[in-house]
VEXDREN-2710 file (C-alpha; in Angstrom, 1 decimal):
% VEXDREN-2710
k/r/px/py/pz
1/MET/12.0/-25.2/23.0
2/ALA/13.7/-22.0/22.0
3/GLY/13.2/-22.5/18.1
4/GLY/9.7/-23.5/18.7
5/ALA/9.1/-20.1/20.5
6/TYR/10.5/-18.2/17.7
7/VAL/8.3/-20.1/15.1
8/ALA/5.3/-19.3/17.0
9/LEU/6.2/-15.7/17.2
10/ALA/7.0/-15.3/13.7
11/ILE/3.5/-16.8/12.7
12/CYS/1.6/-14.6/14.9
13/CYS/3.6/-11.4/13.7
14/GLY/2.7/-12.5/10.5
15/LEU/-0.7/-12.9/10.6
16/SER/-1.0/-9.6/12.5
17/ALA/0.9/-8.0/9.6
18/ALA/-1.1/-9.8/7.3
19/ILE/-4.5/-8.7/8.5
20/VAL/-3.2/-4.9/9.3
21/GLY/-2.2/-5.0/5.5
22/ARG/-5.4/-6.5/4.6
23/ILE/-7.6/-3.8/6.1
24/LYS/-5.6/-1.2/4.5
25/GLY/-6.3/-2.5/1.3
26/SER/-3.2/-4.4/0.4
27/SER/-2.4/-8.1/-0.3
28/PHE/-3.0/-10.6/2.6
29/LEU/-0.4/-12.9/1.5
30/LEU/2.5/-10.4/1.1
31/TRP/2.0/-8.9/4.4
32/PHE/2.3/-12.4/5.7
33/LEU/5.4/-13.2/4.3
34/ILE/6.8/-9.9/5.1
35/GLY/5.4/-10.2/8.8
36/ILE/7.0/-13.8/9.0
37/SER/10.3/-12.6/7.8
38/LEU/10.7/-9.8/10.0
39/PRO/8.3/-10.5/12.9
40/LEU/8.1/-7.4/14.8
41/LEU/9.3/-5.0/11.9
42/GLY/6.7/-6.6/9.5
43/THR/3.8/-5.6/11.7
44/LEU/5.2/-2.1/12.5
45/ALA/5.5/-1.6/8.5
46/ALA/2.0/-2.6/8.0
47/LEU/0.7/-0.5/10.7
48/LEU/2.6/2.7/9.0
49/TYR/1.7/1.5/5.4
50/ARG/-0.3/4.1/3.5
51/ARG/-4.0/3.4/3.1
52/GLU/-4.8/3.1/-0.9
53/GLN/-8.5/3.1/-0.7
54/GLY/-10.2/6.5/-0.5
55/VAL/-7.2/8.5/-1.9
56/PRO/-8.4/10.8/-4.6
57/LYS/-7.9/10.2/-8.2
58/THR/-7.6/12.1/-11.4
59/ARG/-7.2/10.8/-15.0
60/CYS/-3.8/11.2/-16.7
61/PRO/-4.1/13.8/-19.7
62/GLU/-2.2/11.3/-22.2
63/CYS/-3.5/8.0/-21.4
64/GLY/-6.6/8.7/-19.6
65/GLY/-5.8/6.4/-16.7
66/GLY/-6.9/6.6/-13.5
67/ILE/-4.0/8.0/-11.1
68/ALA/-3.5/9.1/-7.4
69/VAL/-3.3/12.7/-6.9
70/HIS/0.0/12.6/-5.0
71/ASP/1.5/10.7/-8.1
72/GLN/4.1/12.6/-10.1
73/VAL/4.4/10.1/-12.8
74/CYS/1.6/7.7/-14.6
75/MET/1.9/4.3/-13.9
76/ARG/0.5/3.3/-17.1
77/CYS/2.1/5.4/-19.6
78/GLY/5.3/6.9/-17.5
79/ARG/4.2/10.3/-18.5
80/ASP/5.7/13.2/-16.1
81/LEU/2.9/14.9/-14.5
82/GLU/2.9/18.5/-14.1
83/TRP/-0.4/19.9/-12.7
84/ALA/-1.5/23.7/-13.5
85/PHE/-2.1/25.8/-10.4
86/GLY/-0.7/23.3/-8.1
87/GLU/-3.7/20.8/-7.9
88/PRO/-5.2/18.3/-10.4
89/PRO/-8.4/17.9/-11.2
90/GLU/-10.2/15.3/-9.0
91/LEU/-12.5/12.2/-10.3
92/PRO/-15.8/12.2/-9.1
93/ALA/-16.3/9.7/-6.3
94/SER/-17.7/6.4/-7.3
END
């Protein structure tokens, strides 16, 4: 009986983590697996996860790829980014 309760708790936590992760713009399946593996911690992690949608973006001066303004390294070409005057120029909202 206790094993069935744990499985039910794990599935519920997996679904809650997956729903929260999807709302924040991430993968449903990834957060479901995290939530089912770490029942209560997975849901807490999903709640604390940073939202990726709506983050201001700019262009890398080397490859021209779109990057979040808080990134220090371009994920496309690997260039170390140093912005003049402390703030990178933002891309227009689309």
